[in-house]
C-alpha positions as CSV (number, residue, x, y, z in Angstrom):
1,M,95.1,126.6,120.4
2,I,98.0,125.0,118.4
3,S,98.0,121.9,120.5
4,L,94.2,121.6,119.9
5,V,94.6,121.8,116.2
6,R,97.5,119.2,116.3
7,R,95.3,116.8,118.3
8,I,92.4,117.2,115.8
9,L,94.6,116.7,112.7
10,H,96.7,113.9,114.1
11,R,96.0,110.6,112.5
12,P,97.3,107.5,114.3
13,V,99.1,104.8,112.2
14,H,96.7,102.0,113.3
15,Q,93.1,102.8,114.1
16,L,92.1,101.5,117.5
17,G,88.7,100.0,117.1
18,S,86.6,96.9,117.4
19,L,87.2,95.7,113.8
20,G,83.9,97.2,112.6
21,R,81.7,94.9,114.8
22,A,79.3,96.2,117.3
23,P,80.4,95.3,120.8
24,R,78.3,92.7,122.7
25,S,76.4,94.1,125.6
26,G,78.4,97.3,125.6
27,Q,81.7,95.6,126.2
28,R,84.8,96.5,124.2
29,L,87.6,94.2,123.1
30,R,90.1,93.4,125.8
31,N,93.1,94.4,123.8
32,E,92.0,96.7,120.9
33,R,95.5,97.5,119.8
34,F,96.4,93.9,119.3
35,A,93.2,93.2,117.4
36,S,93.8,96.3,115.2
37,Y,97.4,95.2,114.5
38,L,96.2,91.8,113.4
39,A,93.5,93.2,111.2
40,S,95.8,95.7,109.6
41,N,98.6,93.3,108.9
42,N,96.5,90.3,107.8
43,R,99.1,87.7,108.5
44,R,98.5,84.0,107.9
45,S,98.6,81.6,110.8
46,L,101.4,79.2,111.2
47,N,100.7,75.8,109.8
48,T,102.2,73.4,112.5
49,D,101.6,70.4,110.3
50,R,104.1,71.8,107.7
51,Q,106.6,72.4,110.5
52,D,106.3,68.8,111.7
53,A,106.7,67.5,108.2
54,L,109.8,69.7,107.7
55,L,111.4,68.3,110.9
56,A,110.5,64.7,109.8
57,G,112.0,65.4,106.4
58,R,115.2,66.7,107.9
59,R,115.4,63.6,110.2
60,L,115.0,61.4,107.1
61,M,117.7,63.2,105.1
62,R,120.0,63.0,108.1
63,G,119.5,59.2,108.3
64,A,120.0,58.9,104.5
65,L,123.2,60.9,104.8
66,M,124.5,58.7,107.6
67,L,123.7,55.6,105.7
68,G,125.5,56.9,102.7
69,L,128.6,57.7,104.8
70,V,128.6,54.2,106.3
71,A,128.3,52.7,102.8
72,L,131.1,54.9,101.6
73,A,133.3,53.8,104.5
74,A,132.5,50.1,103.9
75,W,133.3,50.5,100.2
76,V,136.7,52.1,101.0
77,V,137.5,49.3,103.4
78,V,136.6,46.6,100.8
79,E,138.6,48.3,98.0
80,S,141.6,48.8,100.3
81,A,141.5,45.1,101.3
82,S,141.3,44.0,97.7
83,A,144.1,46.4,96.7
84,I,146.3,44.9,99.6
85,G,145.4,41.4,98.3
86,V,146.8,42.2,94.8
87,F,150.2,43.2,96.2
């Protein structure tokens, strides 16, 4: 009797259903738990264009950093040569 009352009063965290739509020709969703999870969490999809842009931006910044390091090294060499020429 107690287990029957527990079963009746138990409320699952995520409702397992077909997202409020009538099933087509009597078929149910293949994975109702996954569909219910997506519906309850309402997550946005990943924008792959933004990820590609981020990677391209990182590549551009890495190139600019390397160019800056090469320019700094060349400037140090030129200044050292001019300092040695003074003495």
